[in-house]
C-alpha positions as CSV (number, residue, x, y, z in Angstrom):
1,M,113.0,-2.8,-13.2
2,L,109.5,-2.9,-11.7
3,D,110.2,0.0,-9.4
4,Q,110.6,2.2,-12.4
5,T,107.1,1.6,-13.5
6,Q,105.2,2.0,-10.3
7,H,104.7,5.8,-10.1
8,H,100.9,5.6,-10.1
9,R,98.6,7.8,-8.1
10,Y,96.6,6.7,-5.2
11,I,92.8,6.6,-6.0
12,P,90.9,6.5,-2.7
13,G,87.6,5.7,-4.5
14,L,89.0,2.3,-5.6
15,D,89.4,1.4,-1.9
16,G,85.8,2.3,-1.4
17,L,85.0,0.1,-4.4
18,R,86.9,-2.8,-2.7
19,A,84.8,-2.2,0.4
20,F,81.6,-2.4,-1.7
21,A,82.6,-5.6,-3.3
22,V,83.7,-7.4,-0.1
23,L,80.6,-6.3,1.8
24,A,78.4,-7.7,-1.0
25,V,80.3,-11.1,-0.8
26,I,79.8,-11.1,3.0
27,A,76.1,-10.4,2.7
28,Y,75.8,-13.2,0.2
29,H,77.6,-15.7,2.5
30,L,75.4,-14.6,5.4
31,D,72.4,-15.7,3.3
32,F,70.6,-12.3,3.4
33,N,67.7,-12.6,0.9
34,W,68.4,-9.1,-0.4
35,A,72.0,-10.1,-1.5
36,N,71.4,-13.3,-3.6
37,G,73.7,-11.8,-6.2
38,G,76.4,-10.7,-3.7
39,F,78.8,-13.1,-5.3
40,I,79.4,-10.6,-8.1
41,G,81.6,-8.9,-5.6
42,V,84.2,-11.4,-6.7
43,D,83.6,-10.4,-10.3
44,I,84.4,-6.8,-9.3
45,F,87.5,-7.9,-7.5
46,F,88.7,-9.8,-10.6
47,V,88.2,-6.8,-12.9
48,L,89.8,-4.4,-10.5
49,S,92.8,-6.8,-10.1
50,G,93.3,-7.0,-13.8
51,Y,93.1,-3.2,-14.1
52,L,95.6,-2.5,-11.3
53,I,98.1,-5.1,-12.0
54,T,98.3,-4.1,-15.7
55,S,98.5,-0.5,-14.7
56,I,101.5,-1.3,-12.4
57,I,103.4,-3.1,-15.2
58,L,102.8,-0.6,-18.0
59,P,105.0,2.5,-18.2
60,A,103.3,5.9,-17.9
61,Y,104.2,6.7,-21.5
62,G,105.4,4.7,-24.3
63,N,105.2,1.0,-24.8
64,D,108.6,-0.2,-23.6
65,I,108.0,-2.4,-20.6
66,T,111.0,-2.9,-18.3
67,L,109.9,-5.6,-15.8
68,S,111.8,-7.9,-13.4
69,F,109.7,-11.0,-13.2
70,R,111.4,-12.0,-10.0
71,D,110.6,-8.7,-8.3
72,F,107.0,-8.7,-9.6
73,W,106.3,-12.2,-8.4
74,L,108.0,-11.6,-5.0
75,R,105.9,-8.5,-4.5
76,R,102.8,-10.5,-5.2
77,M,103.9,-13.1,-2.7
78,R,104.5,-10.5,-0.1
79,R,101.1,-9.1,-0.7
80,L,99.0,-12.3,-0.8
81,L,100.8,-15.2,0.9
82,P,101.3,-14.0,4.5
83,A,97.6,-13.3,5.3
84,A,96.4,-16.4,3.5
85,M,98.9,-18.6,5.3
86,L,97.9,-17.2,8.6
87,M,94.2,-17.8,8.0
88,I,94.8,-21.3,6.8
89,I,96.9,-22.2,9.8
90,A,94.3,-20.7,12.2
91,T,91.5,-22.5,10.4
92,V,93.3,-25.9,10.6
93,I,94.1,-25.4,14.3
94,W,90.5,-24.5,15.1
95,T,89.3,-27.6,13.1
96,V,91.7,-29.8,15.0
97,L,90.7,-28.5,18.4
98,F,86.9,-27.9,18.0
99,N,85.6,-29.6,14.8
100,R,87.8,-32.6,14.1
101,E,85.3,-34.4,11.9
102,L,85.9,-31.7,9.3
103,M,89.7,-32.4,9.3
104,Q,89.7,-34.8,6.3
105,T,88.0,-32.1,4.2
106,V,90.1,-29.2,5.4
107,R,93.4,-31.0,4.9
108,G,93.1,-31.3,1.2
109,D,91.6,-27.9,0.8
110,A,94.5,-26.4,2.9
111,T,97.2,-28.1,0.9
112,S,95.7,-27.1,-2.5
113,S,95.2,-23.5,-1.2
114,L,98.8,-23.2,-0.2
115,L,99.8,-24.4,-3.7
116,Y,97.3,-21.9,-5.3
117,V,95.3,-24.7,-7.1
118,S,92.3,-24.9,-4.9
119,N,89.9,-24.0,-7.7
120,W,90.9,-27.0,-9.7
121,W,90.9,-29.1,-6.5
122,F,87.3,-28.2,-5.9
123,I,86.4,-29.0,-9.5
124,F,88.0,-32.4,-9.6
125,H,86.6,-33.3,-6.2
126,D,83.0,-32.2,-7.1
127,L,82.8,-29.6,-4.4
128,S,80.2,-27.0,-5.3
129,Y,80.7,-23.4,-4.4
130,F,76.9,-23.3,-3.8
131,D,76.3,-26.3,-1.7
132,S,78.0,-29.1,0.4
133,F,75.9,-30.9,2.9
134,G,76.9,-30.9,6.5
135,S,79.4,-28.1,7.2
136,P,81.0,-26.6,4.1
137,S,84.7,-26.3,3.8
138,P,85.8,-23.2,5.7
139,L,88.5,-22.7,3.0
140,K,86.3,-22.8,0.0
141,N,86.6,-19.0,-0.6
142,L,90.3,-19.4,-1.5
143,W,89.3,-20.6,-5.0
144,S,89.4,-16.9,-6.2
145,L,92.9,-16.4,-4.7
146,A,94.1,-19.4,-6.6
147,I,92.8,-17.9,-9.9
148,E,94.4,-14.6,-9.2
149,E,97.8,-16.2,-8.4
150,Q,97.6,-18.4,-11.6
151,F,96.8,-15.2,-13.5
152,Y,99.7,-13.3,-11.9
153,I,102.1,-16.0,-13.1
154,V,101.0,-16.0,-16.7
155,W,99.8,-12.4,-17.4
156,P,103.1,-10.5,-17.2
157,I,104.6,-12.9,-19.7
158,L,101.6,-12.6,-22.1
159,L,101.6,-8.8,-21.7
160,L,105.3,-8.4,-22.6
161,F,104.9,-10.9,-25.5
162,G,101.8,-9.2,-26.8
163,M,103.3,-5.7,-26.6
164,Y,106.4,-7.0,-28.5
165,I,104.3,-8.5,-31.2
166,L,101.5,-5.9,-31.6
167,K,103.5,-2.8,-30.7
168,K,100.5,-0.6,-29.9
169,R,98.3,-0.7,-26.8
170,E,95.1,-0.3,-28.8
171,R,95.9,-3.4,-30.8
172,L,96.8,-5.4,-27.7
173,A,93.6,-4.2,-26.0
174,I,91.5,-5.6,-28.9
175,A,93.4,-8.9,-28.7
176,V,92.8,-9.1,-24.9
177,L,89.1,-8.5,-25.4
178,L,89.0,-11.3,-27.9
179,L,90.6,-13.6,-25.4
180,A,88.0,-12.5,-22.8
181,L,85.3,-13.2,-25.3
182,G,86.7,-16.7,-25.9
183,S,86.7,-17.3,-22.1
184,A,83.1,-16.2,-21.8
185,V,82.1,-18.4,-24.8
186,L,83.8,-21.4,-23.1
187,M,81.7,-20.7,-20.0
188,S,78.6,-20.7,-22.0
189,V,79.5,-23.9,-23.8
190,L,80.4,-25.8,-20.7
191,Y,77.4,-24.6,-18.6
192,V,74.6,-27.1,-18.2
193,P,71.2,-25.5,-17.4
194,G,69.7,-26.8,-14.2
195,G,73.0,-28.5,-13.2
196,D,75.7,-27.5,-10.8
197,P,77.6,-24.5,-12.3
198,S,80.8,-25.2,-10.2
199,R,82.9,-26.2,-13.2
200,V,82.4,-22.9,-15.0
201,Y,82.3,-21.0,-11.7
202,Y,85.7,-22.2,-10.4
203,G,87.6,-22.7,-13.7
204,T,90.5,-20.4,-14.4
205,D,89.7,-20.7,-18.1
206,T,86.0,-19.8,-17.7
207,R,86.6,-16.9,-15.4
208,S,89.6,-15.3,-17.1
209,F,87.4,-12.9,-19.0
210,E,86.8,-10.8,-15.8
211,L,90.5,-10.3,-15.2
212,L,91.1,-9.7,-18.9
213,S,88.4,-7.1,-19.0
214,G,90.3,-5.1,-16.4
215,C,93.6,-5.7,-18.3
216,A,92.0,-4.3,-21.5
217,L,90.7,-1.3,-19.6
218,A,94.3,-0.5,-18.3
219,L,95.6,-0.6,-21.9
220,V,93.1,2.1,-23.1
221,W,92.4,4.0,-19.8
222,P,95.7,4.0,-17.9
223,M,95.4,5.5,-14.4
224,K,98.8,7.1,-14.8
225,R,97.6,9.3,-17.6
226,L,94.3,10.4,-16.1
227,S,94.5,14.2,-15.8
228,S,93.4,16.0,-12.7
229,N,92.5,19.0,-14.8
230,R,88.8,20.0,-14.7
231,L,86.6,18.5,-17.3
232,P,84.3,20.6,-19.4
233,N,80.8,20.5,-17.8
234,K,79.4,18.5,-20.7
235,L,81.9,15.8,-20.3
236,K,81.6,15.8,-16.5
237,R,77.8,15.4,-16.7
238,A,78.4,12.4,-19.1
239,L,80.9,10.9,-16.7
240,H,78.5,11.3,-13.8
241,R,75.5,9.8,-15.7
242,T,77.7,6.8,-16.8
243,E,79.1,6.0,-13.4
244,L,75.7,6.3,-11.7
245,A,74.1,4.0,-14.2
246,A,76.9,1.5,-13.9
247,F,76.8,1.6,-10.1
248,A,73.0,1.2,-10.1
249,F,73.3,-1.7,-12.4
250,L,75.7,-3.5,-10.1
251,I,73.5,-2.8,-7.1
252,L,70.4,-4.2,-8.9
253,C,72.4,-7.3,-9.8
254,I,73.2,-7.9,-6.2
255,Y,69.5,-7.7,-5.3
256,F,67.9,-9.5,-8.2
257,V,70.4,-11.9,-9.7
258,D,71.0,-15.4,-8.2
259,E,73.7,-17.9,-9.0
260,Y,71.4,-20.3,-10.9
261,A,70.1,-17.8,-13.5
262,P,71.2,-19.3,-16.8
263,F,71.8,-15.8,-18.3
264,L,74.8,-15.4,-16.0
265,Y,76.6,-18.2,-17.7
266,H,75.5,-17.2,-21.2
267,G,77.1,-13.8,-21.3
268,G,75.6,-12.3,-18.1
269,M,78.9,-12.5,-16.2
270,L,80.7,-10.9,-19.1
271,L,78.1,-8.1,-19.2
272,I,78.6,-7.6,-15.4
273,S,82.4,-7.6,-15.9
274,L,82.2,-5.0,-18.7
275,L,79.9,-2.7,-16.6
276,A,82.3,-3.1,-13.7
277,A,85.2,-2.1,-16.0
278,V,83.2,1.0,-17.0
279,F,82.5,1.8,-13.4
280,I,86.2,1.4,-12.4
281,A,87.1,3.7,-15.3
282,C,84.8,6.4,-14.0
283,V,85.8,6.1,-10.4
284,S,89.5,6.3,-11.4
285,H,89.0,9.7,-12.9
286,P,89.7,12.7,-10.7
287,S,86.3,14.2,-11.6
288,S,84.3,11.3,-10.5
289,F,81.4,12.1,-8.1
290,V,80.8,8.5,-7.1
291,G,84.5,8.1,-6.6
292,Y,84.3,11.0,-4.1
293,L,81.5,9.2,-2.2
294,L,83.5,6.0,-2.1
295,S,86.4,7.9,-0.6
296,W,84.5,8.1,2.7
297,K,87.0,7.2,5.4
298,P,85.2,4.1,6.8
299,L,84.9,2.7,3.4
300,R,88.5,3.3,2.7
301,W,89.4,1.6,6.0
302,I,87.4,-1.5,4.9
303,G,88.9,-1.3,1.4
304,T,92.5,-1.3,2.5
305,R,91.8,-4.3,4.6
306,S,89.4,-5.9,2.1
307,Y,91.8,-8.8,1.3
308,G,92.0,-9.8,4.9
309,I,88.3,-9.4,5.4
310,Y,87.6,-11.6,2.4
311,L,90.0,-14.2,3.7
312,W,88.6,-14.3,7.2
313,H,84.9,-13.8,6.7
314,Y,84.1,-17.2,5.3
315,P,85.8,-19.5,7.9
316,V,84.2,-17.3,10.6
317,I,80.8,-17.7,9.1
318,V,81.1,-21.4,8.3
319,L,82.6,-22.4,11.6
320,S,80.2,-20.5,13.8
321,T,76.9,-21.0,12.0
322,P,74.6,-23.9,13.1
323,V,73.2,-26.0,10.3
324,Q,69.6,-25.0,11.0
325,E,70.6,-21.3,10.7
326,I,71.9,-21.7,7.2
327,G,69.4,-19.9,4.9
328,N,67.7,-18.3,7.9
329,P,70.2,-15.7,9.2
330,V,69.9,-14.2,12.7
331,Y,70.9,-10.6,12.3
332,W,72.6,-10.1,15.7
333,H,74.5,-13.3,15.0
334,A,75.5,-11.9,11.7
335,A,76.6,-8.7,13.3
336,V,78.9,-10.6,15.7
337,K,80.4,-12.6,12.8
338,V,81.2,-9.4,10.9
339,A,82.7,-7.8,14.0
340,V,85.0,-10.8,14.6
341,T,86.0,-10.8,10.9
342,L,86.9,-7.1,11.1
343,I,89.0,-7.6,14.3
344,L,90.9,-10.6,12.7
345,A,91.5,-8.7,9.5
346,E,92.8,-5.7,11.3
347,A,95.2,-7.8,13.4
348,S,96.3,-9.6,10.2
349,Y,96.8,-6.2,8.4
350,R,98.7,-4.5,11.3
351,F,100.9,-7.3,12.5
352,I,101.4,-9.6,9.5
353,E,100.6,-8.0,6.2
354,M,102.1,-4.6,6.5
355,P,105.4,-5.6,8.2
356,I,106.1,-8.2,5.5
357,R,105.0,-5.9,2.7
358,E,107.3,-3.1,3.9
359,D,110.3,-5.1,5.2
360,G,110.1,-8.5,3.5
361,F,110.0,-12.0,4.7
362,R,113.4,-12.4,6.2
363,P,113.4,-9.4,8.5
364,F,109.9,-10.3,9.7
365,F,110.8,-13.9,10.6
366,R,114.1,-12.9,12.0
367,A,112.3,-10.4,14.4
368,V,109.4,-12.7,15.2
369,F,111.1,-16.1,15.5
370,L,114.9,-16.3,15.1
371,N,115.8,-13.4,17.5
372,K,113.5,-14.7,20.2
373,L,114.9,-18.2,20.0
374,L,118.5,-16.8,20.2
375,E,117.6,-14.6,23.1
376,W,115.5,-17.3,24.9
377,K,117.4,-17.2,28.2
378,T,117.3,-13.5,28.6
379,S,113.8,-12.9,27.1
380,S,110.8,-11.9,29.2
381,V,108.2,-14.3,30.4
382,L,105.7,-12.9,28.0
383,N,108.1,-13.5,25.0
384,K,108.6,-17.1,26.2
385,V,104.9,-17.8,26.5
386,S,104.2,-16.3,23.1
387,M,107.0,-18.3,21.5
388,G,105.8,-21.5,23.2
389,L,102.2,-20.9,22.0
390,T,103.5,-20.3,18.4
391,I,105.5,-23.5,18.5
392,A,102.5,-25.4,19.9
393,A,100.2,-23.9,17.2
394,L,102.6,-24.9,14.4
395,L,102.8,-28.5,15.8
396,I,98.9,-28.7,15.9
397,F,98.8,-27.4,12.3
398,A,101.4,-30.0,11.2
399,G,99.4,-32.7,13.0
400,G,96.3,-31.6,11.2
401,L,97.9,-31.6,7.8
402,S,99.7,-34.9,8.4
403,G,96.5,-36.8,9.5
404,L,97.6,-37.4,13.0
405,A,94.8,-35.4,14.4
406,D,92.0,-37.1,12.4
407,E,88.9,-38.4,14.1
408,N,87.9,-42.0,13.4
409,K,84.4,-41.2,12.3
410,Q,83.8,-39.6,8.9
411,P,81.7,-36.5,8.3
412,Q,79.3,-38.3,6.1
413,W,75.6,-39.0,6.2
414,T,75.0,-42.7,6.2
415,H,72.0,-44.8,5.4
416,S,70.7,-46.9,8.2
417,K,70.1,-50.6,7.4
418,F,66.5,-50.1,6.7
419,H,67.3,-47.1,4.4
420,Q,69.5,-49.4,2.3
421,E,66.6,-51.7,1.8
422,T,64.2,-49.1,0.4
423,S,65.0,-49.1,-3.3
424,A,62.4,-49.0,-6.1
425,A,59.8,-51.6,-6.0
426,P,58.7,-52.9,-9.4
427,D,56.0,-50.8,-10.9
428,Q,53.8,-53.9,-11.3
429,P,52.6,-55.6,-8.1
430,S,52.9,-59.1,-9.5
431,A,56.6,-58.8,-10.4
432,Q,59.1,-61.4,-9.2
433,N,61.5,-60.8,-6.4
434,E,65.0,-59.7,-7.3
435,E,68.1,-60.0,-5.2
436,E,69.3,-56.9,-3.3
437,K,72.3,-55.3,-4.8
438,D,75.4,-54.7,-2.7
439,E,75.8,-51.1,-1.5
440,K,78.4,-49.3,0.5
441,A,77.4,-48.7,4.1
442,K,78.4,-45.0,4.0
443,T,77.1,-42.8,1.2
444,D,77.7,-39.1,0.8
445,E,75.4,-36.7,-1.1
446,S,78.3,-35.8,-3.4
447,Q,78.6,-39.5,-4.7
448,D,76.5,-39.3,-7.8
449,Q,76.9,-43.0,-8.5
450,A,75.5,-44.2,-5.1
451,E,72.3,-45.5,-6.3
452,T,69.6,-47.3,-4.4
453,S,67.4,-48.6,-7.2
454,D,67.7,-52.3,-6.1
455,Q,64.4,-53.3,-7.8
456,Q,63.5,-55.1,-4.5
457,K,60.0,-56.1,-3.4
458,S,58.6,-58.3,-0.6
459,S,57.4,-61.8,-1.4
460,G,53.6,-62.4,-1.8
461,Q,53.5,-64.0,1.7
462,Q,55.3,-61.0,3.2
463,T,53.0,-58.6,1.5
464,K,50.0,-60.5,2.9
465,E,51.5,-60.3,6.4
466,N,52.2,-56.6,5.9
467,Q,48.6,-55.9,4.8
468,D,47.4,-57.6,8.0
469,Q,49.6,-55.4,10.1
470,Q,49.7,-52.1,8.3
471,P,46.9,-49.5,7.6
472,P,45.5,-49.7,4.1
473,N,46.3,-47.2,1.4
474,R,43.3,-44.8,1.8
475,S,43.8,-43.2,-1.5
476,G,42.8,-46.4,-3.2
477,K,45.3,-45.7,-6.0
478,E,48.6,-47.2,-7.2
479,V,51.3,-44.8,-6.0
480,L,54.7,-44.0,-7.5
481,A,57.3,-42.1,-5.4
482,I,60.3,-40.5,-7.1
483,G,62.9,-38.7,-5.1
484,D,66.4,-38.4,-3.8
485,S,68.0,-39.5,-0.6
486,V,65.3,-37.8,1.5
487,M,62.9,-40.2,-0.2
488,L,65.1,-43.0,0.9
489,D,64.8,-41.7,4.5
490,I,61.0,-42.0,4.4
491,A,60.7,-45.1,2.2
492,S,60.1,-47.6,5.0
493,N,57.5,-45.3,6.5
494,L,55.7,-44.9,3.1
495,R,55.7,-48.7,2.6
496,H,54.2,-49.1,6.1
497,R,51.4,-46.7,5.3
498,M,50.9,-47.6,1.6
499,P,51.7,-51.2,0.9
500,G,52.5,-51.8,-2.7
501,I,53.9,-48.3,-3.3
502,T,56.6,-48.1,-6.0
503,I,59.6,-46.1,-4.7
504,D,62.5,-44.9,-6.8
505,G,65.0,-43.0,-4.8
506,K,68.7,-42.3,-5.6
507,V,71.3,-40.5,-3.6
508,G,72.3,-37.2,-5.2
509,R,69.4,-37.2,-7.7
510,Q,68.4,-34.0,-9.4
511,V,65.5,-33.2,-11.7
512,S,67.5,-33.6,-14.9
513,P,68.3,-37.3,-14.3
514,A,64.8,-37.9,-13.0
515,L,63.5,-37.0,-16.4
516,Q,65.0,-40.2,-17.8
517,L,62.7,-42.3,-15.5
518,T,59.5,-41.1,-17.0
519,S,59.4,-43.6,-19.8
520,A,59.9,-46.5,-17.4
521,Y,57.0,-45.3,-15.3
522,E,54.6,-44.4,-18.2
523,S,52.0,-46.7,-16.8
524,F,51.5,-44.3,-13.9
525,N,50.2,-41.6,-16.2
526,Q,46.6,-42.5,-15.5
527,P,43.7,-40.7,-13.7
528,D,43.4,-43.5,-11.1
529,K,47.1,-43.3,-10.1
530,A,49.2,-41.0,-8.0
531,V,52.8,-39.8,-8.2
532,I,54.8,-38.3,-5.3
533,I,57.8,-36.2,-6.4
534,E,60.4,-35.2,-3.8
535,L,63.2,-33.4,-5.6
536,G,65.2,-30.2,-5.1
537,T,67.4,-31.3,-2.2
538,N,70.5,-31.4,-4.4
539,G,70.2,-28.3,-6.5
540,Y,68.0,-25.9,-8.5
541,F,66.2,-26.9,-11.7
542,T,64.8,-24.9,-14.5
543,D,61.1,-24.3,-15.0
544,G,61.4,-26.2,-18.3
545,Q,62.8,-29.3,-16.6
546,M,60.1,-29.4,-14.0
547,D,57.4,-28.8,-16.7
548,A,58.8,-31.8,-18.6
549,L,58.6,-34.0,-15.5
550,L,55.1,-33.0,-14.5
551,N,53.9,-33.2,-18.1
552,A,55.0,-36.9,-18.2
553,F,52.3,-37.5,-15.5
554,S,49.8,-35.0,-16.6
555,K,46.8,-37.4,-16.2
556,A,47.8,-38.6,-12.7
557,D,47.4,-36.9,-9.3
558,I,50.8,-35.4,-8.5
559,Y,52.0,-34.5,-5.0
560,L,55.0,-32.2,-5.0
561,V,57.0,-32.2,-1.8
562,N,58.9,-28.9,-1.2
563,T,62.3,-28.9,0.4
564,R,64.0,-27.9,3.6
565,V,67.7,-27.8,2.7
566,P,70.0,-25.2,4.3
567,R,71.4,-24.0,1.0
568,Q,71.1,-21.0,-1.2
569,W,68.8,-22.7,-3.7
570,E,66.1,-23.6,-1.1
571,S,63.9,-20.6,-1.6
572,K,64.3,-20.7,-5.4
573,V,63.3,-24.4,-5.5
574,N,60.2,-23.9,-3.2
575,E,59.0,-20.9,-5.2
576,S,59.2,-22.9,-8.4
577,L,57.2,-25.8,-6.8
578,K,54.6,-23.4,-5.4
579,R,54.1,-21.9,-8.9
580,Q,53.7,-25.3,-10.4
581,A,51.1,-26.3,-7.8
582,N,49.2,-23.1,-8.4
583,N,49.2,-23.4,-12.1
584,R,48.2,-27.1,-12.4
585,K,44.9,-28.6,-11.3
586,N,46.3,-32.1,-10.9
587,V,49.3,-30.9,-8.6
588,T,49.1,-30.6,-4.8
589,L,51.9,-29.0,-2.8
590,V,53.1,-30.9,0.3
591,D,54.5,-28.1,2.5
592,W,57.3,-29.9,4.2
593,H,59.4,-26.7,4.5
594,S,57.0,-25.0,6.9
595,E,56.7,-28.0,9.0
596,A,60.5,-28.7,9.1
597,L,61.3,-25.1,10.2
598,Q,59.4,-25.7,13.4
599,H,61.2,-29.0,14.1
600,P,65.0,-28.9,13.8
601,E,65.0,-32.1,15.9
602,Y,63.7,-34.0,12.7
603,F,67.1,-33.8,11.1
604,T,70.6,-35.3,11.3
605,S,73.6,-33.1,11.8
606,D,73.7,-32.0,8.2
607,G,70.3,-30.4,8.5
608,V,69.0,-32.2,5.4
609,H,68.5,-35.9,6.1
610,L,66.0,-37.3,8.6
611,V,66.1,-39.1,11.8
612,P,63.3,-41.7,12.3
613,K,61.0,-39.2,14.0
614,G,61.4,-36.8,11.0
615,A,60.9,-39.5,8.5
616,E,57.7,-40.5,10.1
617,A,56.5,-36.8,10.2
618,L,57.2,-36.3,6.5
619,A,55.6,-39.6,5.5
620,G,52.6,-38.6,7.6
621,L,52.4,-35.2,5.9
622,I,52.4,-36.8,2.4
623,V,49.7,-39.3,3.4
624,Q,47.6,-36.5,4.9
625,A,47.8,-34.6,1.6
626,M,46.7,-37.6,-0.3
627,K,43.5,-38.2,1.7
């Protein structure tokens, strides 16, 4: 039985390591610029989970594993399900009561999270871990819980089968490492540089190497066999140097790495996982110095509640952060969010997690619900009120999941009528008119097929009338404008100021697809022509991709519009555009970001797209730069 294999010692330093990992994740989600790599806290959690769960299953000595799958899976359910269920219910209720326009998003996320398949749900619904315009899903952090649960179902079976076939732990450890290598290779193959990394970031198949790294460590460095006897000084010094180097490496990764660095997906995450495994091995040893430091009581307190803290921090941050504050954190706001998270995690730990972990589901629900219902007539007023509130909360939760609480309006950004009519004009002024293509009235940034290249141009008579009414193009050049949905927002304003301008905008466009347009607009690569490029709203791009786009118009005057998008990649995009402007004589930077930060009223509720006043401001800034 499982109980026979669970005599492992408590290692307080590992609780401190949990605290380090969860604090790194929180700092990342609070958008602190010194924690761009804080997401590696999840990598540490995965490696630690693989190590601990394998250590629990393995016997202290020998290779004969006696395991009750039912007991194992029931223990995992007791450990993980109650806190997650509470957080999901609370988040759905909050959304129904205070942010109902998010309900359509939250419903699917909640259902998939309860079934432990949310990571695949996000993949198949094109929901990026690193973006989402408007308010992100407050349940998006549960993707990692889904991966862990899927792993817990499969790994005990694989471990028993592998031990039966290979007989020795060392052989099995090699086989596990080969599986981990295969997972990392798959991540490298599926990753597209400059694209959204969510497929490889969320995928169980492409993240398994982190869990498997911890499993391999448990096979060769079992915590049940680590001796408390003093190490010789030479070995102790080697242990201390190794753990300090590994810890320093992880800290540097949190500071320097960002989620769009290609090396992460070409072996970088595997390297981080292996270093995390080395660090866990060192901290687990009784002679560890860093393990002693991580045993500090406040860190252990956070570590023992790290699961609840991880669950609660993301919905607290998402549901309490104004769009204009994303990417520009206010530190006292962040302190309040962290405090609220700790309070909720403590309540969950004390009143939900520990009672169920110690007594089981049935005694808990009997004490909390059934007994109170049976003793309704004789119970106190306080018990009646609490029971009534609980029933009301469950009804609101059910109404939210069923769709009864939905709001009519959708949480989508929509083109206004004049935005729908601002597709690309032909690149030759004498081209014939083409009919406007049909478009949906409501278009979301995540719809990569929502295109607005209608190839539409005013007739000669309309152009003449516009020229009589509108100011002339002072640059005296033919102008091409390439961009995404923000370009569509300003298209009418640009046409008003620069009659004859060719505009090619598309919802959801990134730099990589924009490269395919260069051959069609080759005629604009002339000294007497100008090209406006407004890209970066929808994600980061590599320097090579931007170089290729700018090289295609190397003879023309180029005006690069930087971006104001409340997402993690904003600073990365703007730094890249600034470098390009500094390094190329024919490139001028249009600093929309600085202007936009001073005027939040320029934006719609998603903090990205523009109201008419904002569209006029951006168009004016571009024209001013072209004078």
